[in-house]
MIVEX-808005 format. One record per residue: x, y, z of N, C-alpha, C in turn; chain; residue number from 1. Coordinates in steps of 0.02 Angstrom, whole numbers. Each point is the difference from the previous one (the first is absolute). Layout:
N
REC   n.xx   n.yy   n.zz  ca.xx  ca.yy  ca.zz   c.xx   c.yy   c.zz mol seq
REC      X      Y      Z      X      Y      Z      X      Y      Z   A NUM
...
! end
This chain:
412
REC   n.xx   n.yy   n.zz  ca.xx  ca.yy  ca.zz   c.xx   c.yy   c.zz mol seq
REC    -58  -5753    211    -59     34     27    -62    -23    -38   A   1
REC    -52    -19     36    -61    -22    -33    -34     60    -34   A   2
REC    -46    -16    -45    -36     53    -36    -39     44     48   A   3
REC    -32    -32     50    -40     39     48     44     48     40   A   4
REC     58    -29     25     45     42     40     29     57    -42   A   5
REC     16    -15    -64     28     51    -44    -51     56    -12   A   6
REC    -63    -18    -10    -53     50    -11     -8     44     61   A   7
REC      2    -31     59     -7     39     63     58     49      8   A   8
REC     61    -24    -17     58     45      6     -5     59    -47   A   9
REC    -23    -13    -62     -8     54    -48    -53     50     23   A  10
REC    -54    -25     29    -53     43     25     26     44     57   A  11
REC     40    -29     45     28     38     55     47     54    -24   A  12
REC     40    -17    -51     47     50    -28    -39     57    -32   A  13
REC    -55    -18    -35    -40     52    -30    -30     46     51   A  14
REC    -23    -28     56    -29     41     53     52     47     30   A  15
REC     61    -27      8     54     41     28     16     59    -45   A  16
REC      3    -12    -66     14     54    -47    -55     51      0   A  17
REC    -62    -22      5    -57     47      2      5     43     62   A  18
REC     20    -31     57      7     39     61     55     52     -5   A  19
REC     56    -19    -33     55     48     -7    -20     59    -43   A  20
REC    -43    -12    -50    -21     54    -45    -40     52     37   A  21
REC    -29    -18     57    -42     48     36     37     33     57   A  22
REC     65      3      0     38     30     54    -10     74      5   A  23
REC     18     30     58     -9     71     11     31     43    -55   A  24
REC    -40     45    -27     25     47    -50      9    -30    -68   A  25
REC    -11    -65     -8     10    -33    -64    -54     17    -49   A  26
REC     16     -4    -65    -49     17    -51    -49    -56    -14   A  27
REC     13    -60     25    -44    -56    -15    -43    -19     59   A  28
REC    -28     48     35    -38    -12     61    -61    -43    -11   A  29
REC    -24    -30     55    -58    -43     -3    -63     43      9   A  30
REC    -31     17    -54    -58     43      1    -62    -40    -18   A  31
REC    -48     -3     45    -61    -38    -13    -40     30    -58   A  32
REC    -28    -42    -41    -40     20    -58     39     42    -50   A  33
REC     66      4      8     41     38    -47     -5     75      6   A  34
REC    -34     25     53     -8     72      8    -14     16     73   A  35
REC     12     62     19    -18     27     66    -60     45    -10   A  36
REC    -51    -11     41    -61     40     -4     -9     40     64   A  37
REC     -1     66     -6    -11     45     56    -71     26     -4   A  38
REC    -39     -9     53    -70     21      1     -9     58     48   A  39
REC    -31     53    -23    -16     58     41    -74     -3     16   A  40
REC    -16    -17     61    -70     -4     23    -13     63     40   A  41
REC    -46     42    -24     -5     67     27    -72     27     -4   A  42
REC     -9     60     24    -64     36     -6      5     44    -63   A  43
REC    -37    -17    -51      6     37    -63    -54     53     -9   A  44
REC    -50      1     45    -55     47    -11    -30     30     64   A  45
REC     25    -21     58    -30     23     63     41     53     35   A  46
REC     -6      2     67     30     55     39     76     -2      2   A  47
REC     30    -57    -18     73     -5      1     31     -2    -70   A  48
REC    -41     15    -50     24     -5    -69     55     51    -16   A  49
REC     -4     59     30     50     51    -15     68    -15     33   A  50
REC     -2    -23     62     64    -12     35     33    -64    -23   A  51
REC    -39    -44    -31     27    -64    -23    -23    -12    -72   A  52
REC    -51    -41     -9    -36     -5    -64     42    -18    -61   A  53
REC    -22     27    -56     31    -17    -64     72     23     -4   A  54
REC     18     53     36     69     23     -1     46    -46     38   A  55
REC    -27    -42     44     41    -51     33     24    -50    -52   A  56
REC    -42    -14    -50     20    -45    -54     59     30    -39   A  57
REC     -3     66    -12     55     33    -35     64     -3     41   A  58
REC     -5      7     65     60     -3     43     33    -69     -5   A  59
REC    -41    -53     -1     27    -68     -6     31    -10    -69   A  60
REC    -30     27    -51     29     -5    -67     68     36     -3   A  61
REC      7     55     36     64     35      4     53    -44     32   A  62
REC    -20    -39     51     47    -45     33     22    -55    -49   A  63
REC    -46    -25    -39     17    -52    -50     51     27    -50   A  64
REC    -12     61    -24     45     31    -48     70      9     29   A  65
REC      3     22     64     65     11     31     36    -66     14   A  66
REC    -37    -52     17     31    -66      9     31    -24    -65   A  67
REC    -37      6    -55     27    -22    -65     60     41    -21   A  68
REC     -1     65     14     56     43    -18     62    -17     43   A  69
REC    -12    -19     62     55    -16     45     36    -64    -18   A  70
REC    -38    -52    -19     30    -66    -10      7    -20    -74   A  71
REC    -38     32    -43      6    -14    -71     -4    -74    -16   A  72
REC     48    -25    -38      0    -70    -21     12    -49     57   A  73
REC     23     23     58     12    -43     57    -61     -7     45   A  74
REC    -56     32    -19    -60     -2     41    -26    -71      5   A  75
REC    -14    -22     61    -30    -66     11    -72      1    -25   A  76
REC    -36     54     15    -69      7    -24      1     35    -68   A  77
REC     -1    -39    -52      6     29    -68    -67     25    -26   A  78
REC    -54    -34     20    -66     22    -21    -40     18     63   A  79
REC    -23     62      4    -37     24     58    -65     32    -23   A  80
REC    -55    -21     30    -65     30    -15    -26     36     62   A  81
REC    -35     55    -12    -34     37     54    -74     -2    -14   A  82
REC    -39    -27     48    -72     -2     -7    -31     37     60   A  83
REC    -64     15     -4    -31     37     55    -73    -19      7   A  84
REC    -28     17     59    -71    -13     14    -23     51     51   A  85
REC    -66     11      2    -31     48     46    -35    -39     56   A  86
REC     21     12     63    -32    -36     56    -59     38     31   A  87
REC    -11     62    -23    -58     40     20     -2     12     75   A  88
REC     56     -8     35      4      9     72    -45    -48     39   A  89
REC    -14    -58    -30    -43    -50     31     39    -64     11   A  90
REC      2    -25     62     41    -60     13    -23    -61    -39   A  91
REC    -66     -8    -12    -22    -59    -38     22      4    -73   A  92
REC     -2     61    -27     23      9    -69     76    -10     -3   A  93
REC     36     26     50     73     -9      2     18    -74      3   A  94
REC    -38    -37     39     12    -72      6     -7    -35    -67   A  95
REC    -55     13    -35    -12    -34    -64     49     23    -53   A  96
REC     16     65     -1     47     26    -49     70    -29     11   A  97
REC     20     -5     63     66    -28     15      5    -72    -23   A  98
REC    -53    -40     12      1    -69    -23      4     -4    -76   A  99
REC    -37     44    -33      1      2    -73     69     19    -27   A 100
REC     31     50     33     67     22    -22     52    -56      9   A 101
REC     -2    -33     57     48    -53     12    -12    -62    -45   A 102
REC    -63    -19     -7    -17    -63    -34     -4      7    -76   A 103
REC    -39     48    -22    -13      6    -72     53     41    -36   A 104
REC     22     54     31     49     43    -33     71    -17     21   A 105
REC      8    -50     43     66    -26     19     44     53     32   A 106
REC    -30     45     40     38     52     33     50    -31     49   A 107
REC     62     23     -3     52    -20     48     -1     46     61   A 108
REC    -24     61    -10     -1     50     53    -63     42     -7   A 109
REC    -34     12     56    -51     52      3     28     57     43   A 110
REC     -8     61    -25     27     58     35    -53     54      4   A 111
REC     10     48     46    -43     58     13    -54    -18     50   A 112
REC    -62     -6    -19    -58    -18     42    -12     49     58   A 113
REC    -23     61    -15    -24     44     53    -64    -29     31   A 114
REC    -18     24     58    -58    -22     39     19    -62     41   A 115
REC      5      8     65     26    -53     43    -42    -63     -2   A 116
REC    -66      6     -2    -42    -60     -2     14    -40    -64   A 117
REC     10     35    -55     17    -34    -63     69    -32      4   A 118
REC     48     36     29     68    -26      6      3    -63     42   A 119
REC    -38     -1     55     -1    -59     43    -30    -60    -37   A 120
REC    -50     13    -42    -29    -53    -40     51    -28    -50   A 121
REC     37     44    -32     51    -22    -49     56    -38     35   A 122
REC     18     22     60     53    -35     37    -19    -73     13   A 123
REC    -63    -11     15    -23    -69     11      4    -41    -64   A 124
REC    -18     30    -56      5    -35    -65     73    -16    -15   A 125
REC     44     50     11     72    -10    -13     27    -58     42   A 126
REC    -21     -3     62     23    -54     44    -23    -67    -26   A 127
REC    -64     -4    -19    -27    -64    -24     30    -22    -67   A 128
REC     13     49    -43     27    -14    -66     76     -6     -1   A 129
REC     32     22     56     73      3      5     29     43    -56   A 130
REC    -29     60     -6     20     49    -50     17     65     34   A 131
REC     43     40    -31     24     62     31    -52     55     -2   A 132
REC     -4     37     55    -43     59      6     39     53     37   A 133
REC     10     57    -31     32     57     34    -51     56      4   A 134
REC    -25     11     61    -50     53      8     33     67     10   A 135
REC    -26     50    -35     26     69      6    -54     47     26   A 136
REC    -62     -9    -19    -51     51     12    -40     -7     64   A 137
REC     10    -53     39    -39    -11     61     41     16     61   A 138
REC    -33     21     55     35     21     60     -4    -50     57   A 139
REC    -41    -51     -5    -12    -45     56     63    -36     23   A 140
REC     15      4     65     57    -35     28    -12    -75      6   A 141
REC    -62    -22    -13    -15    -72      1     38    -36    -54   A 142
REC     20     35    -53     37    -31    -55     67    -27     23   A 143
REC     30     32     51     62    -26     28    -11    -24     72   A 144
REC    -63     -7     20    -17    -23     66    -35    -67     -3   A 145
REC    -61     -3     27    -36    -63      5    -13    -33    -68   A 146
REC     -6     41    -53    -16    -29    -66     60      0    -47   A 147
REC     60      2     27     60     -3    -42      6    -70    -29   A 148
REC     36     -6    -55     15    -66    -27     62      4    -42   A 149
REC     27    -58    -17     64     -5    -35      2     37    -66   A 150
REC    -56      7    -34      0     26    -68    -24     72     -5   A 151
REC    -15     31     57    -24     69      1     53     47     29   A 152
REC     10     57    -34     46     52     23    -39     65      5   A 153
REC     19     41     50    -34     65     11     50     55    -14   A 154
REC    -18     43    -46     48     46    -30    -28     72      1   A 155
REC     38     47     24    -22     70     -5    -16     31     67   A 156
REC    -56    -19     30    -20     32     63    -49    -45     36   A 157
REC    -13     15     64    -54    -32     36    -27     48     53   A 158
REC    -52    -21     35    -34     46     46     45     19     59   A 159
REC     46    -45     20     46     17     55     44     59    -20   A 160
REC     28     -3    -61     43     54    -24    -38     66     -1   A 161
REC    -62     -1    -24    -40     61     -5    -16     28     69   A 162
REC    -20    -44     45    -20     22     67     59     27     41   A 163
REC     57    -34     -5     57     21     40     40     55    -35   A 164
REC    -25     22    -57     23     61    -32    -47     56     18   A 165
REC    -56      4    -35    -48     54      9    -29      2     70   A 166
REC    -26    -56     24    -32     -1     66     46     24     55   A 167
REC     60    -26      1     48     18     53     23     72     -7   A 168
REC     17     22    -61     27     67    -10    -51     54     16   A 169
REC    -62     -8    -23    -51     50     12    -17      4     75   A 170
REC     -2    -56     34    -14      0     71     56     33     39   A 171
REC     63    -16    -17     57     31     33      0     75     -7   A 172
REC    -27     25    -55      0     72    -13    -59     36     32   A 173
REC    -39    -36     42    -50     35     40    -72    -16    -14   A 174
REC    -14    -35    -54    -70    -18    -15    -16    -65     36   A 175
REC    -19      5     63     -6    -58     43    -66    -37     -7   A 176
REC    -54     37    -15    -66    -31     -3    -20    -13    -73   A 177
REC    -14    -63    -15    -15    -21    -68    -71    -26     -7   A 178
REC    -30     13    -58    -61    -33    -21     17    -37    -64   A 179
REC     -3    -66      2     20    -41    -57    -62    -26    -37   A 180
REC      0     11    -66    -51    -30    -43     36    -46    -49   A 181
REC    -27    -59     -9     36    -50    -40    -50    -41    -42   A 182
REC     21    -20    -60    -43    -42    -42    -10    -68     31   A 183
REC    -60    -25     -2    -18    -60     36     15    -63    -40   A 184
REC     65    -14     -9     23    -63    -28     71    -11     26   A 185
REC     33    -52    -21     63    -22     31     52     56      6   A 186
REC      9     40    -53     49     55      1    -17     49     55   A 187
REC    -62     25      0    -19     51     49      2    -26     71   A 188
REC    -21    -62     10      2    -29     67     71     -6     26   A 189
REC     45    -19    -44     71     -4     19     29     69     15   A 190
REC    -18     49    -43     23     68     11    -25     28     66   A 191
REC    -63    -12     15    -29     25     63     38    -29     60   A 192
REC     16    -64     -4     36    -34     54     70     27      8   A 193
REC     37      6    -54     70     22      5      6     75     16   A 194
REC    -44     41    -27      1     71     16    -19     13     73   A 195
REC    -50    -36     24    -19      7     71     59    -17     45   A 196
REC     35    -53    -15     58    -20     40     55     53     -3   A 197
REC     14     26    -60     53     50     -8    -17     65     36   A 198
REC    -63     22     -3    -21     61     34      7     -8     76   A 199
REC    -23    -57     25      4    -12     73     72     -6     23   A 200
REC     42    -32    -40     70    -10     18     38     66      5   A 201
REC    -24     52    -34     33     65      2    -38     51     42   A 202
REC    -43    -25     44    -33     44     49    -65     30    -22   A 203
REC    -30    -24    -54    -63     27    -25    -59    -43     19   A 204
REC    -59     23    -20    -62    -35     14    -44     -2    -63   A 205
REC    -28    -57    -13    -49     -4    -54    -69     10     31   A 206
REC    -29     58    -12    -64     18     30    -56    -46    -25   A 207
REC      3    -15    -65    -51    -43    -30     27    -28    -65   A 208
REC    -22    -60    -18     15    -30    -65    -66    -22    -31   A 209
REC     -9     17    -63    -61    -20    -36     17    -33    -66   A 210
REC    -30    -58    -13      7    -32    -66    -46     35    -50   A 211
REC     22      6    -62    -40     30    -53     -9    -50    -56   A 212
REC    -53      6    -40    -10    -47    -56     58      4    -49   A 213
REC     10    -55    -37     52     -1    -52    -28    -34    -62   A 214
REC      8     33    -58     22     70     -9    -55     48     21   A 215
REC     16     64      6    -48     48     27     10     69    -30   A 216
REC    -54     34    -14      5     69    -27    -32     52     45   A 217
REC    -24    -20     60    -32     48     45     22    -14     72   A 218
REC     41     45     26     27     -7     68    -30     51     48   A 219
REC    -54     32    -20    -27     56     39    -20    -21     71   A 220
REC    -28    -60      7    -21    -23     67     57      1     49   A 221
REC     59    -20    -23     58     -5     43     35     67     10   A 222
REC      4     39    -53     35     64      4    -37     51     42   A 223
REC    -66      1     -5    -39     50     36      1    -13     76   A 224
REC      9    -63     20      1    -14     72     67     16     32   A 225
REC     53      6    -41     67      7     28      8     58     49   A 226
REC    -20     62    -17     11     56     46    -38     -7     66   A 227
REC    -52    -41      2    -41     -6     60     19    -57     46   A 228
REC     50    -39    -18     21    -55     42     33     26     64   A 229
REC     -6    -40     53     29     19     65     51    -52     21   A 230
REC     63     19     12     28     66    -14      4     12    -75   A 231
REC      5     63    -18      3     18    -70     66    -25    -31   A 232
REC     -4    -37    -56     62    -23    -32     38     58    -31   A 233
REC     66     -4      7     42     50    -33     16    -19    -72   A 234
REC    -10    -64    -15     16    -23    -67    -48    -55    -21   A 235
REC    -20      3    -63    -39    -53    -31     49    -46    -35   A 236
REC      3    -61     20     44    -49    -32    -40    -38    -53   A 237
REC     11     18    -62    -36    -30    -57     39    -59    -27   A 238
REC    -27    -60      8     35    -60    -21    -20    -23    -70   A 239
REC    -40     40    -34    -20    -17    -69     59      9    -47   A 240
REC     -8    -25    -61     52      8    -51    -32      8    -68   A 241
REC     39     24    -48    -24      6    -69    -61     44     -6   A 242
REC    -49    -23    -39    -60     39    -13    -40     15     63   A 243
REC      0    -47     48    -35     13     63     31     58     38   A 244
REC     67      3      1     33     55     35    -15     66    -35   A 245
REC      0      1    -65    -15     61    -38    -70     25     19   A 246
REC    -49    -44      4    -68     20     19     -1     27     71   A 247
REC     35    -33     45      0     22     70     31     70      8   A 248
REC     57     11    -32     34     64      6    -42     57    -29   A 249
REC    -33    -13    -56    -44     52    -28    -53     21     51   A 250
REC    -30    -49     34    -52     15     48     28     30     64   A 251
REC     59    -22     20     35     30     58      9     75    -11   A 252
REC     22     18    -60     10     71    -16    -67     37     -7   A 253
REC    -49    -34    -28    -67     30     -8    -30     19     68   A 254
REC     10    -44     49    -28     13     67     47     41     44   A 255
REC     56     22    -28     48     45     33     20    -26     70   A 256
REC     16    -64      3     20    -29     65     65     28     26   A 257
REC     45     19    -45     63     29     24    -12     65     37   A 258
REC    -47     40    -26    -18     63     34    -33    -13     67   A 259
REC    -28    -59      8    -34    -18     63     48    -35     48   A 260
REC     64     -1    -16     50    -27     45     15    -73     -7   A 261
REC    -27    -31    -53     13    -72    -11     47     -6    -61   A 262
REC     63    -15     14     48     -7    -54     -9    -66    -37   A 263
REC     41    -11    -51     -7    -60    -42     67    -37     -3   A 264
REC     -4    -64     11     58    -45    -11    -25    -58    -43   A 265
REC     38    -17    -52    -20    -55    -44     42    -62     14   A 266
REC    -34    -56      4     37    -62     13     40    -22    -61   A 267
REC    -29      9    -59     33    -22    -61    -19     49    -56   A 268
REC     49     30    -31    -14     48    -53     51     -8    -56   A 269
REC    -23     11    -61     43     -6    -58      0     65    -40   A 270
REC     50      8    -41      7     61    -39    -60     11    -46   A 271
REC    -32    -55    -22    -59      6    -42    -58     31     38   A 272
REC     -4    -13     66    -53     31     41     10     76      3   A 273
REC     62     20     11     16     72      4    -14     33    -67   A 274
REC     18    -35    -54    -10     28    -67    -75      8    -14   A 275
REC    -40    -47     22    -72      3    -11    -32     57     38   A 276
REC     21     12     61    -29     51     43     30     70    -11   A 277
REC     63      1    -23     37     63     -1     37      8     65   A 278
REC     63     24     -1     40      1     61    -29     44     55   A 279
REC    -35     53    -16    -25     44     52    -54    -34     43   A 280
REC    -33    -49    -27    -51    -37     38     31    -39     57   A 281
REC     65    -15     -5     35    -41     49     63     35     27   A 282
REC     10     62    -17     62     35     18     15     -6     75   A 283
REC     62    -20     15     21     -8     69    -13    -68     30   A 284
REC    -40    -41    -33    -16    -67     26     62    -44     -3   A 285
REC     15    -32     56     56    -46      3    -24    -72     -9   A 286
REC     41    -40    -31    -18    -70    -11     64    -40    -10   A 287
REC     -6    -66      2     56    -44    -10      1    -23    -72   A 288
REC     57     10    -33      8    -24    -68     57    -49     -2   A 289
REC      2    -40    -52     54    -50     -4     39      4    -65   A 290
REC    -14     51    -40     40     16    -60    -29     63    -29   A 291
REC     43     44    -27    -25     61    -31     40     13    -64   A 292
REC    -35     14    -53     31      5    -66     53     54     -5   A 293
REC     -5     52     40     47     57     -5     47      4     59   A 294
REC     10    -56     34     43      1     60     74      5    -19   A 295
REC     20    -27    -57     69      3    -22      2     -9    -76   A 296
REC     59      8    -29      6     -3    -73    -15    -69    -29   A 297
REC     18    -53     38    -15    -67    -24    -75    -13     -5   A 298
REC    -37     20     52    -72     -7     -1    -30     40    -57   A 299
REC     25     61     -8    -28     45    -52     12    -28    -70   A 300
REC     59    -28    -11     16    -27    -66    -48    -57    -17   A 301
REC    -13    -44     49    -46    -55    -12    -71     28    -10   A 302
REC    -19     50     41    -66     30     -6    -10     34    -68   A 303
REC     54     26    -29     -5     30    -67    -18    -53    -52   A 304
REC     30    -59      6    -15    -55    -46    -72    -24     10   A 305
REC    -21     -3     62    -69    -21     16    -50     50    -29   A 306
REC     14     65      9    -45     51    -25     -4      0    -76   A 307
REC     56    -15    -32      0     -3    -74    -48    -55    -25   A 308
REC     -8    -53     40    -44    -55    -19    -73     12     21   A 309
REC    -10     33     56    -68      4     29    -30     70      1   A 310
REC     43     51     -6    -25     69      6     -7     24     71   A 311
REC     21    -43     49     -6     18     71     64    -17     37   A 312
REC      9     33     57     54    -19     44    -20    -62     39   A 313
REC     48    -43     17    -16    -62     35    -14      9     74   A 314
REC    -44    -40     26     -9     -5     72     53    -46     30   A 315
REC      3     -2     66     46    -46     33    -18    -73    -17   A 316
REC    -63    -14    -10    -21    -68    -19     28    -19    -68   A 317
REC     -3     47    -47     27    -15    -67     75    -15      3   A 318
REC     36     39     39     72    -13      7     14    -67     33   A 319
REC    -41    -17     50      8    -65     34    -18    -58    -45   A 320
REC    -51      9    -43    -17    -52    -48     58    -14    -47   A 321
REC     31     54    -24     58     -7    -44     55    -39     36   A 322
REC     15     20     61     53    -33     38    -16    -73     14   A 323
REC    -62    -14     19    -19    -69     15      8    -45    -62   A 324
REC    -22     24    -57      7    -39    -62     73     -9    -18   A 325
REC     40     54      7     71     -5    -17     37    -47     47   A 326
REC    -15      4     65     33    -44     48    -20    -73    -12   A 327
REC    -62    -11    -20    -21    -68    -17     40    -27    -59   A 328
REC      6     40    -52     37    -22    -60     74    -10     16   A 329
REC     28     43     42     70     -9     20      8    -65     40   A 330
REC    -51    -17     40      3    -62     39     -2    -60    -48   A 331
REC    -41      4    -52     -1    -52    -51     69     -6    -33   A 332
REC     30     56    -13     67      1    -31     52    -33     45   A 333
REC     -1     18     64     50    -28     47     -9    -75      9   A 334
REC    -63    -21      4    -13    -71     13     -2    -43    -63   A 335
REC     -7     32    -58     -2    -37    -62    -65    -35    -13   A 336
REC    -54     19     36    -64    -33     -7    -56     46     23   A 337
REC    -61    -12    -27    -59     35     26    -41    -46     45   A 338
REC     27    -57     18    -35    -44     47     -8     36     66   A 339
REC    -59     -3     29    -17     42     57     48     -8     59   A 340
REC     15    -62     19     44    -10     58     69     29    -12   A 341
REC     24     -6    -62     65     28    -16      1     76      4   A 342
REC    -53     32    -23     -4     73      2     -7     24     72   A 343
REC    -40    -34     40     -8     18     70     68     -1     35   A 344
REC     39    -52    -13     67     -6     30     44     59    -18   A 345
REC     -6     24    -62     41     56    -22    -23     66     30   A 346
REC    -64      7     14    -27     62     26     10      8     76   A 347
REC     -3    -55     36      6      4     73     67     28     21   A 348
REC     -2     54     38     61     31     26     35     44    -51   A 349
REC    -27      7    -59     34     38    -53      1     75     15   A 350
REC     56     31    -15      8     72      7    -25     35    -63   A 351
REC    -46     46      7    -30     34    -58     30     69     -7   A 352
REC     28     13    -59     29     66    -15    -19     18    -71   A 353
REC    -54     37     -7    -23     22    -66    -34     68      7   A 354
REC    -38     21    -49    -29     67      2    -50      7     56   A 355
REC    -30    -54     23    -49      4     54     33      9     68   A 356
REC     52    -38     13     35      5     64     73    -21     -7   A 357
REC     42     37     34     71    -19      4     15    -32     67   A 358
REC    -51     -8     42     10    -25     68    -44    -61     14   A 359
REC    -20    -36    -51    -49    -53      9     30    -67     18   A 360
REC    -36    -36     42     16    -70     17    -65    -39      3   A 361
REC     -3    -55    -36    -58    -44      4     11    -47     59   A 362
REC    -36     12     54     11    -38     62    -21    -72     -9   A 363
REC     47    -46     13    -12    -71    -14    -54    -29     45   A 364
REC     -7     26     61    -46    -31     48    -73      8    -21   A 365
REC    -16     56    -34    -71     13    -15    -13     29    -69   A 366
REC     54      9    -41     -6     24    -69    -24     72     -4   A 367
REC     14     40     51    -16     71     -1     61     39    -24   A 368
REC    -10     45    -48     55     43    -24      8     57     49   A 369
REC     59      4     30     17     55     45     37     53    -39   A 370
REC    -18     63     10     34     55    -35    -17     66     35   A 371
REC     36     53    -17    -13     65     30    -70     25    -19   A 372
REC    -30     39     45    -63     34    -14     10     75     14   A 373
REC    -50     40    -15      8     73      5    -62     34     29   A 374
REC     13     51     40    -54     45     20      0     56    -50   A 375
REC    -57      9    -34     -6     51    -52    -54     50     19   A 376
REC      3     57    -33    -50     53     12    -22     27    -68   A 377
REC    -64     13     -7    -27     27    -62     17     74     -5   A 378
REC     29     20    -56     17     70    -12    -63     41    -18   A 379
REC     -2     63     19    -52     43    -28     16     15    -73   A 380
REC    -49     20    -38     12     12    -72     53     53    -12   A 381
REC      9     46     47     50     52     -8     71    -28     -1   A 382
REC     10    -60     27     67    -31      1      9    -54    -54   A 383
REC    -53    -13    -37      3    -51    -53     33     29    -61   A 384
REC     58    -27    -19     40     28    -55    -16    -31    -68   A 385
REC    -32    -58      0    -17    -33    -63    -56    -49     14   A 386
REC    -36    -22    -52    -54    -48     12     24    -62     37   A 387
REC    -40    -22     47     13    -60     41     53     11     54   A 388
REC     25     61      6     52     15     51    -35     18     66   A 389
REC    -29    -49     34    -46     14     55     28    -15     69   A 390
REC     56    -36      4     22    -24     65     66     31     23   A 391
REC      3     10     65     63     20     32     17    -56     50   A 392
REC     59    -30    -10     21    -54     46     29     32     63   A 393
REC    -32    -14     57     21     31     63     49    -44     39   A 394
REC     -8    -64     -6     40    -45     43      4    -69    -31   A 395
REC     57    -33      8      8    -70    -22     -6    -45     61   A 396
REC    -40    -51     -6     -6    -51     52     41    -61    -23   A 397
REC     54    -16     35     43    -56    -22    -39    -65     -3   A 398
REC     22    -43    -44    -35    -64    -11    -10    -39     65   A 399
REC     50      1     44     -4    -39     62    -56     25     46   A 400
REC    -19     64     -7    -52     29     41    -69      2    -35   A 401
REC      2     -3    -66    -62     11    -38    -48    -59      4   A 402
REC     27    -60     13    -43    -59     -2      4    -39     66   A 403
REC    -51    -40     12     -6    -39     61     49    -59      1   A 404
REC     10    -27     58     40    -61      7    -41    -60    -26   A 405
REC     33    -54    -18    -37    -59    -25    -53    -24     49   A 406
REC    -57    -18    -27    -56    -25     40      9    -75     12   A 407
REC      1    -22     64      8    -72     13    -55    -42    -31   A 408
REC    -56     32    -18    -55    -37    -31     16    -21    -72   A 409
REC     51     32    -30     18    -17    -68     40    -64     -2   A 410
REC    -26    -50    -33     34    -65     -7      6    -16    -74   A 411
REC     57     18    -30     10    -13    -71      8    -74    -14   A 412
! end
């Protein structure tokens, strides 16, 4: 054998051995930069800071701790860092922060990202950089529709789930005439579209829809007109979330719209919103939830750990952030690498069974996590047995019914 041929053979053997070291579940996995970096891009100071925010970072850190405890010395990802950034609910800021996280901080995954316009911006960056993005905090169905891509996953909930939960159930129960107010950006526009379709599909009518500024602290123009619309709406469909929803509900109660025959339905609500307002401000209001800390003993046990770290009970977004980070790390473990294409392959079609959902499937066609959802109702304070005990689960919506069918526009 010539010297050149011998050198080539040795190089090939070395490459083969390196590949074997990175096999599924092996301790010598191929980890870029010698570490896995999980980035939480979130709203740290705005209207979504309570439902997501800094406590989303804590949820991801809990996932890292549980991954290390599960695999110990056999962990493929031996060094894991968690970093974070504030996108301020602005798509341009989200775009620049995402690029910085991927390029400068070497993030392997960006997770969370409430605000649909920001999430869509990050999805584009993820596609261009060929880096993983698991969105939890945004509702836009465009993430698994026209703007889907190979490296983006949608986790937790979307506007279809919310509309075909709350919108359909409230209409079926007799509130046929709706007045919808929605924040004027991607999330609100998507919610207005899906709720209008759900109301009409169940025999109702949307009397009027009005866009509102985002963020906003004064909804009086919209609330005061509601009782005078023709025909009179039986329900105000509030599509706001977080701090905007809190402001709207305060003013709804101040103007006594319920006494004037206009009920309230919320498109998206979190336990932090109820906590901020007090349960009596929303007592009897039905909404669609996708995880509740006190639904069972498993959820409660995890929520106890979360509260010990943060002083608060977790929202559904916090639980989904934990699950998304844990499922990502498990995918790295199964594939033996944090290379994006390898992780994507491990996630597609994967069955998810953890504290967030025991019925989850990551749909391969569009990267949407399918799982059960719930129709919940806010308890009056007289039924609240302990702090944060605000929800009564009325009905389970099976995963197959909770989410839409794959959109033909999605081309991964």
